[in-house]
C-alpha positions in Angstrom: 12.4 7.9 19.2 10.8 4.9 20.7 12.5 1.6 19.7 11.3 -1.7 18.4 11.2 -4.9 20.5 8.0 -6.7 19.6 8.0 -5.6 16.0 9.8 -8.5 14.4 7.3 -10.9 15.9 4.2 -8.7 15.6 4.9 -7.8 12.0 6.4 -11.0 10.7 2.8 -11.6 9.7 2.9 -8.3 7.9 5.4 -10.0 5.6 2.9 -12.6 4.7 0.3 -9.9 4.4 2.6 -6.3 3.0 2.1 6.6 -1.9 3.5 10.3 -6.1 3.6 8.7 -9.4 4.7 10.7 -12.5 2.2 12.3 -14.9 3.5 9.9 -17.6 2.6 6.9 -15.4 -0.9 8.3 -14.7 -1.4 8.8 -18.4 -0.3 5.2 -18.9 -2.8 4.0 -16.3 -5.6 6.1 -17.8 -4.8 4.6 -21.3 -5.0 1.1 -19.8 -8.3 1.9 -18.2 -9.7 3.2 -21.5 -8.6 0.1 -23.2 -10.1 -2.3 -20.7 -13.4 -0.4 -20.7 -13.5 -0.4 -24.5 -12.6 -4.1 -24.7 -15.3 -5.0 -22.3 -17.9 -3.5 -24.7 -20.5 -4.2 -22.1 -23.9 -2.7 -21.5 -23.9 -1.3 -18.0 -26.3 -3.4 -15.9 -28.2 -2.3 -12.8 -25.7 -3.7 -10.3 -27.8 -2.6 -7.5 -26.9 1.0 -8.4 -25.8 2.2 -11.9 -22.7 4.0 -10.6 -20.0 2.9 -8.1 -17.6 5.4 -6.5 -14.2 3.8 -5.8 -12.6 6.0 -3.1 -8.8 6.3 -2.8 -8.2 7.6 0.7 -4.8 9.2 -0.2 -3.8 12.0 -2.5 -3.0 11.4 -6.2 0.3 9.5 -6.7 1.8 6.6 -5.0 0.8 2.9 -4.6 -2.6 3.5 -3.2 -3.7 5.8 -6.0 -1.9 3.6 -8.7 -3.7 0.5 -7.5 -7.1 2.0 -7.2 -7.0 3.5 -10.7 -5.5 0.3 -12.1 -8.3 -1.9 -10.7 -11.2 0.4 -11.6 -11.6 -0.5 -15.3 -11.4 -4.2 -14.6 -14.0 -3.9 -11.8 -16.2 -1.9 -14.1 -15.9 -4.7 -16.7 -17.0 -7.4 -14.3 -19.5 -5.5 -12.3 -21.5 -4.1 -15.2 -21.8 -0.6 -13.6 -19.9 2.6 -14.1 -16.9 2.9 -11.7 -15.5 6.3 -10.9 -12.3 6.9 -8.8 -12.1 9.9 -6.4 -9.2 10.8 -4.1 -9.8 12.0 -0.6 -6.6 12.1 1.3 -5.8 13.3 4.9 -5.1 12.1 8.4 -3.3 8.9 7.2 -6.4 7.9 5.1 -8.9 8.3 7.9 -10.6 11.4 6.2 -11.5 9.1 3.3 -12.5 6.1 5.5 -14.7 8.3 7.7 -16.4 9.6 4.6 -17.0 6.0 3.6 -18.7 5.1 6.9 -21.0 8.2 6.6 -22.0 7.3 3.0 -25.1 5.3 2.0 -24.7 1.5 2.3 -26.5 0.8 -0.9 -23.4 -0.3 -2.7 -22.7 3.1 -4.3 -19.3 3.5 -2.6 -16.3 1.3 -1.7 -12.8 2.3 -0.7 -9.2 1.1 -1.1 -7.4 0.3 2.2 -3.9 -0.4 3.3 -2.4 -2.4 6.1 -0.8 -2.2 8.6 -1.7 1.5 8.3 -5.4 1.1 9.1 -4.5 -1.1 12.1 -1.9 1.2 13.5 -4.3 4.1 13.1 -7.3 2.8 15.0 -5.3 0.9 17.6 -3.4 4.0 18.6 -5.2 5.5 21.6 -3.7 8.9 21.0 -5.1 9.1 17.6 -8.8 9.2 18.8 -10.0 7.7 15.5 -13.4 6.7 17.0 -13.6 3.7 14.6 -12.2 0.3 14.3 -12.5 -2.8 12.0 -16.1 -3.3 13.1 -17.1 -0.2 11.1 -16.1 -1.9 7.8 -16.9 -4.8 5.5 -13.7 -6.4 4.2 -14.4 -7.5 0.7 -11.1 -8.5 -1.0 -7.4 -8.2 -0.2 -5.6 -7.5 -3.4 -1.8 -7.3 -3.0 1.2 -7.6 -0.7 3.9 -5.1 -1.6 7.4 -5.5 -0.2 9.1 -2.5 1.4 12.1 -1.1 -0.4 14.7 1.6 0.3 15.3 4.0 -2.6 17.7 6.9 -3.3 18.0 9.6 -6.0 19.1 8.2 -9.3 22.5 10.0 -9.3 23.4 8.9 -5.8 27.2 8.4 -5.5 27.8 7.6 -1.8 26.5 4.1 -2.2 25.3 2.0 -5.1 23.9 -1.2 -3.5 22.7 -2.7 -0.3 26.1 -3.6 1.1 27.5 -0.1 0.5 24.4 1.6 1.9 24.4 -0.3 5.2 28.1 0.4 5.6 27.6 4.1 4.9 24.6 4.2 7.3 26.6 2.6 10.1 29.1 5.4 10.0 27.0 8.4 9.0 23.8 10.1 9.9 21.2 9.0 7.3 17.9 10.7 6.8 15.1 8.3 5.8 11.7 9.4 4.6 8.4 7.6 5.1 4.7 8.3 4.2 3.9 8.8 7.8 4.7 7.9 11.4 2.2 5.0 11.6 2.6 3.6 8.1 4.1 0.4 6.9 7.1 2.4 5.9 7.7 3.6 9.5 7.1 0.1 10.7 9.8 -1.2 8.3 12.3 1.4 9.4 11.8 0.5 13.1 12.3 -3.2 12.3 15.4 -2.4 10.4 16.8 -0.3 13.2 16.3 -3.0 15.8 18.1 -5.5 13.6 21.0 -3.2 12.7 21.5 -1.8 16.1 21.7 1.9 15.0 19.1 4.6 14.2 18.2 6.6 11.1 17.0 10.2 11.2 13.3 10.0 10.5 11.4 12.4 8.2 7.7 11.6 8.0 5.7 13.1 5.2 1.9 13.3 4.6 2.1 10.8 1.7 4.4 9.0 -0.6 4.3 11.8 -3.2 5.9 14.2 -0.8 8.5 11.6 0.0 9.4 11.0 -3.6 9.8 14.7 -4.2 12.1 15.0 -1.2 14.4 12.1 -2.1 14.5 12.9 -5.8 15.3 16.5 -4.9 18.1 15.5 -2.6 16.4 16.8 0.6 16.7 13.4 2.3 19.2 10.6 1.8 16.8 7.7 1.2 13.1 6.9 1.1 11.3 3.8 2.5 8.5 2.8 0.1 7.2 -0.2 -1.8 8.4 -2.3 -4.7 5.5 -1.4 -7.0 6.3 2.3 -6.5 10.0 1.7 -7.4 8.8 -0.2 -10.5 6.5 2.7 -11.5 9.2 5.3 -11.0 11.7 3.3 -13.2 14.9 5.2 -13.8 13.7 8.3 -11.9 15.1 6.7 -8.7 17.7 4.1 -7.6 16.4 1.1 -5.7 18.9 0.2 -2.9 17.5 -2.8 -1.1 14.3 -4.8 -0.8 13.2 -5.8 2.7 12.5 -9.5 2.0 13.8 -13.0 2.3 14.5 -13.2 -1.4 14.9 -10.8 -4.3 11.7 -9.4 -5.9 10.8 -10.9 -9.2 10.0 -7.3 -10.3 13.4 -6.0 -9.4 15.7 -9.1 -9.8 18.9 -7.0 -9.9 18.2 -5.4 -6.5 19.6 -7.1 -3.4 17.4 -8.1 -0.5 18.0 -7.8 3.2 18.3 -11.5 3.9 21.1 -12.0 1.4 23.0 -9.3 3.3 22.4 -11.3 6.5 19.9 -8.7 7.8 16.9 -10.7 9.0 14.1 -8.2 8.3 11.2 -8.6 5.9 8.3 -6.1 5.7 5.5 -5.2 3.4 2.3 -3.3 2.8 -1.0 -5.1 2.0 -3.9 -3.4 0.3 -7.5 -4.3 -0.5 -11.1 -3.2 -1.0 -13.5 -2.4 1.8 -17.0 -1.0 2.3 -18.9 0.5 5.2 -20.5 -1.9 7.7 -24.1 -2.7 6.8 -23.5 -3.0 3.1 -26.7 -4.0 1.2 -26.6 -7.8 0.9 -27.3 -7.9 -2.8 -24.6 -5.3 -3.4 -22.1 -7.2 -1.3 -22.8 -10.4 -3.2 -22.4 -8.7 -6.6 -19.2 -6.9 -5.4 -17.6 -10.1 -4.1 -18.3 -11.9 -7.4 -17.0 -9.0 -9.5 -13.9 -8.5 -7.3 -13.0 -12.1 -7.5 -13.4 -12.0 -11.3 -11.3 -8.8 -11.4 -8.5 -10.2 -9.4 -8.4 -13.4 -11.4 -8.8 -11.7 -14.8 -5.9 -12.9 -17.0 -5.4 -9.4 -18.6 -5.4 -7.8 -15.2 -2.8 -10.3 -13.9 -0.6 -9.8 -16.9 -0.6 -6.0 -16.6 -0.2 -6.2 -12.8 3.0 -8.1 -13.3 4.4 -5.4 -15.6 3.6 -2.8 -13.0 5.3 -4.8 -10.1 2.0 -5.6 -8.4 2.1 -8.9 -6.5 -1.5 -10.1 -6.6 -2.3 -12.2 -3.4 -6.1 -12.2 -3.1 -8.2 -13.1 0.0 -11.9 -12.7 -0.1 -14.9 -12.1 2.2 -14.9 -14.0 5.5 -11.2 -15.1 5.0 -10.3 -11.4 4.7 -12.2 -10.7 7.9 -10.3 -13.4 9.7 -7.0 -12.1 8.3 -7.9 -8.7 9.8 -8.6 -10.2 13.2 -5.3 -12.0 13.2 -3.3 -8.9 12.2 -5.1 -6.8 14.8 -3.9 -9.2 17.5 -0.4 -9.1 16.1 -0.1 -5.3 15.9 -1.4 -4.6 19.4 1.2 -3.5 21.8 3.8 -2.1 19.3 2.9 1.6 19.6 5.6 2.4 22.1 8.1 1.1 19.5 7.2 3.7 16.9 7.6 7.5 16.6 4.7 9.6 18.0 
């Protein structure tokens, strides 16, 4: 494994910036969506197009899918057009994002995106992505989601952060991630550098596979995000949040800093479109996304689901991407292939 030296500095910004869920949780999300659409009671306008496809570039389940489906009914309410969510997973989201860039730029398709995953993908010369941030319009950053280590609910070898780190220091611990270039993998590398010892990495295709593995006892722990832990509820045991202070969504779970481990990491997610988006569509989308992310009902429900809403819009989102790109460059020799 290639170790981390620049990661703490390069991804300190990822702190400021940050995938399945159960069928019951999906049903809850679908019920919320129906309620929002019904409450809106709107007549669908022309937008520029009558129907918007909201692409989730990961498989069903996990934070990406949860967020996309959660946002869709609120966006439909404020946009005045029908919003349909589709999943198109594969190649660490790049199957979906490539499809986005090959689609019409009339405003009929947008996509969810996650960071630093997008950055580590197109900046990796070995990946041969053939795209970069200039292929996209960055509309609105939605959330920053702290990383968290989770174990199966009936884990007995450790019960909290202190016991976990003591166990990991003296035993081989397998830790799952949603992929070798994801925020989860970045968080693991940062943690290893700080702790001075290594975990045994198991990289999955997505978070859904990782949750199945940890809940089935096939790996010791899983690196994920706070919103996923909140959504899983009593199905898993949260061990430690990688942050400077405890999460308001999991106040009983210790954080790294209170255990004198100076590591904080997160995943950020937002809404993008293909470059060359129709100006009228872009203007309408920006207005609707701002209204969506500031909608009081959305904010209240987001809090229940453990979603930390930290919006950045338009040009500010573009600048944020440029800054993160500069910060991420040069870290690829510190991560697994």
